[in-house]
C-alpha positions as a printed Julia matrix, in Angstrom:
249×3 Matrix{Float64}:
 118.31  203.29  148.36
 118.11  205.62  145.36
 118.71  204.83  141.74
 122.35  206.09  141.88
 123.26  203.83  144.8
 121.57  200.87  143.14
 123.66  201.51  140.05
 126.88  201.74  142.03
 126.12  198.53  143.97
 125.67  196.67  140.71
 129.06  197.65  139.3
 131.04  194.93  141.17
 128.86  192.32  139.45
 129.43  193.66  135.98
 131.8   191.62  133.89
 131.16  188.42  135.87
 130.5   185.56  133.43
 126.86  184.51  133.36
 125.51  187.67  135.13
 123.74  190.47  133.33
 122.44  193.34  135.44
 119.51  195.32  134.07
 117.74  198.29  135.66
 114.3   196.75  135.14
 111.98  194.93  137.47
 113.23  191.48  138.6
 109.84  190.06  137.7
 110.29  190.63  133.97
 112.19  188.6   131.41
 113.66  190.07  128.23
 114.36  188.12  125.08
 115.71  189.23  121.7
 113.61  188.47  118.63
 114.98  187.62  115.18
 114.58  191.27  114.12
 116.69  192.45  117.06
 113.7   193.96  118.9
 112.99  193.44  122.57
 109.84  191.77  123.81
 108.9   191.45  127.45
 106.96  188.58  128.97
 106.23  187.65  132.57
 107.31  184.39  134.16
 103.72  183.2   134.26
 103.51  183.23  130.46
 106.03  180.38  130.34
 103.31  178.1   131.62
 100.36  179.27  129.56
  97.93  177.02  127.76
  99.72  177.25  124.42
 103.01  175.99  125.83
 101.25  173.18  127.64
  99.59  172.09  124.41
 102.94  172.12  122.61
 104.47  170.03  125.39
 101.65  167.49  125.29
 101.92  167.29  121.5
 105.64  166.57  121.72
 105.08  163.87  124.33
 102.39  162.27  122.16
 104.62  162.37  119.07
 107.39  160.6   121.0
 105.15  157.81  122.3
 106.55  154.26  121.91
 105.81  152.21  118.81
 103.54  149.82  120.69
 101.08  152.72  121.07
 100.94  153.28  117.3
  98.41  150.62  116.2
  98.9   150.73  112.43
 102.63  151.35  112.27
 104.08  149.26  115.12
 105.74  145.91  114.59
 106.17  146.53  110.86
 109.76  145.27  110.77
 109.13  141.53  110.97
 109.25  138.82  108.31
 112.69  139.71  107.01
 113.09  136.36  105.3
 110.95  133.46  104.15
 111.64  131.28  107.18
 110.36  133.94  109.55
 107.25  134.45  107.44
 106.54  130.72  107.52
 107.02  130.66  111.31
 104.64  133.58  111.82
 101.98  132.07  109.57
 102.23  128.65  111.22
 101.94  130.18  114.69
  98.81  132.03  113.52
  97.04  128.75  112.74
  96.42  127.89  116.46
  94.0   130.82  116.67
  91.92  129.29  113.9
  91.96  125.94  115.72
  90.96  127.63  118.98
  88.05  129.32  117.22
  86.85  126.05  115.74
  86.91  124.32  119.14
  85.64  127.2   121.28
  82.31  126.74  123.12
  79.3   127.84  121.08
  76.48  127.82  123.63
  74.82  131.07  122.55
  75.15  133.97  120.12
  77.85  135.73  122.18
  80.08  132.68  122.38
  79.55  131.96  118.68
  80.65  135.49  117.8
  83.72  135.07  119.99
  84.63  131.74  118.38
  84.25  133.17  114.88
  86.31  136.24  115.8
  89.18  133.96  116.86
  89.13  132.41  113.4
  89.24  135.93  111.99
  92.33  136.69  114.1
  94.17  133.71  112.63
  93.19  134.62  109.08
  94.06  138.34  109.48
  97.42  137.5   111.06
  98.28  135.11  108.22
  97.34  137.7   105.6
  99.48  140.33  107.29
 102.57  138.15  107.48
 102.19  137.01  103.88
 101.71  140.54  102.57
 104.38  142.88  101.27
 104.5   146.45  100.02
 102.06  149.26  100.75
  99.12  146.93  101.43
 100.99  145.5   104.4
 100.07  148.38  106.71
  96.36  147.84  105.95
  96.61  144.17  106.86
  98.43  145.27  110.04
  95.42  147.45  110.83
  93.09  144.54  110.06
  95.14  142.3   112.36
  94.89  144.71  115.3
  91.21  145.39  114.63
  90.37  141.7   114.66
  92.23  141.24  117.95
  90.29  144.14  119.45
  87.0   142.74  118.13
  87.83  139.4   119.75
  88.38  141.04  123.14
  85.0   142.79  122.82
  83.28  139.51  121.94
  84.95  137.72  124.85
  83.98  140.5   127.25
  80.38  140.25  126.04
  80.37  136.45  126.3
  81.64  136.58  129.89
  79.34  139.36  131.03
  76.14  140.19  129.17
  75.36  143.12  131.45
  78.25  145.28  130.24
  77.25  148.98  130.1
  75.73  149.83  126.75
  77.69  153.09  126.63
  80.97  151.18  127.02
  80.08  148.75  124.25
  78.98  151.58  121.95
  82.18  153.53  122.61
  84.26  150.39  122.01
  82.55  149.8   118.69
  83.13  153.43  117.66
  86.81  153.38  118.61
  87.46  149.92  117.17
  88.65  151.07  113.71
  90.48  154.11  115.12
  92.24  152.89  118.28
  92.05  149.08  118.28
  94.96  148.74  120.68
  93.24  150.88  123.31
  90.01  148.89  122.93
  91.96  145.65  123.35
  93.6   146.95  126.53
  90.27  147.95  128.12
  88.43  144.7   127.4
  91.43  142.52  128.15
  91.61  144.2   131.55
  87.94  143.45  132.14
  88.5   139.82  131.19
  91.47  139.54  133.55
  89.37  140.83  136.46
  86.55  138.43  135.64
  88.98  135.5   135.35
  90.6   136.31  138.71
  87.22  136.56  140.47
  86.02  133.28  139.02
  89.26  131.53  139.95
  88.82  132.58  143.59
  85.32  131.1   143.73
  85.98  128.0   141.62
  89.03  125.9   142.63
  88.89  124.03  139.31
  89.9   127.25  137.54
  93.0   127.92  139.63
  95.31  125.84  137.43
  93.95  127.44  134.26
  94.24  130.89  135.81
  97.84  130.31  136.84
  98.72  129.17  133.32
  96.85  132.16  131.95
  98.81  134.62  134.09
 102.15  133.09  133.11
 101.34  133.1   129.4
  99.99  136.66  129.59
 103.14  137.95  131.27
 105.33  136.14  128.75
 103.22  137.39  125.86
 103.38  140.97  127.1
 107.17  140.78  127.43
 107.52  139.33  123.93
 105.17  141.96  122.5
 107.33  144.77  123.89
 110.56  143.01  122.92
 109.3   142.61  119.35
 109.04  146.39  119.09
 112.28  147.17  120.93
 114.43  144.6   119.12
 113.02  144.42  115.57
 116.18  142.82  114.23
 115.78  139.73  116.45
 113.98  137.0   114.5
 111.1   134.81  115.69
 110.11  136.99  118.66
 106.77  137.68  117.01
 106.19  133.96  116.48
 106.89  133.41  120.18
 104.31  136.06  121.02
 101.78  134.22  118.85
 102.3   131.01  120.82
 102.14  132.72  124.23
  98.97  134.55  123.22
  97.4   131.33  121.91
  98.02  129.61  125.25
  96.46  132.54  127.09
  93.42  132.49  124.81
  93.03  128.73  125.23
  92.82  129.07  129.01
  89.96  131.56  128.61
  87.8   128.8   127.14
  87.47  127.4   130.65
  85.42  130.46  131.52
  82.94  129.76  128.73
  82.34  126.07  129.44
């Protein structure tokens, strides 16, 4: 088929909405720039490294609020009653820290970190204005530090590289550090509960409180206008932390 016949065969398609026949290679794509000039790019260029980086950046920018450690859950305490509820439900963490086992240095650090969680949470909920976001960061950092201390208290042979990386990421990504060490604690708790029947009841209560706490944590970010969800998360988390003391006795 010569060029003339190819041109004639394309005439029936001309004028059909959505179809544009060009005499170029089917493996090329033409686009008009802002200056009206034509630039040609192959289909493979649509999937180059630059476009992939842009796509990943957009996905990261649209991540949920619960993955933004400093800025998430900043909508609480809309009135005095909610502030009082959040502060009162922070006190159990201080009580848990005071009554936590203190058999060695690791358990003492864990107990003291629990007290720090209660204090940091109270300061955050009492704060207002620009300083509030810094107390939010302090709150998350103390929670992450507590998970590291608990992980160390349960298992002294944790890899040194993991502990060093956790310490380095603690002020930058406290939520990620909390997730890693909480996961390690959950595995250790489950293994101990299988071997020790006396821990089964505590482990069952721990699982229920953890699931409830996780649901309330997400709901607090999804429904910021609903009052007292954050206080409910405090209570669920306190119950879950209290059951962990059985592992340290």
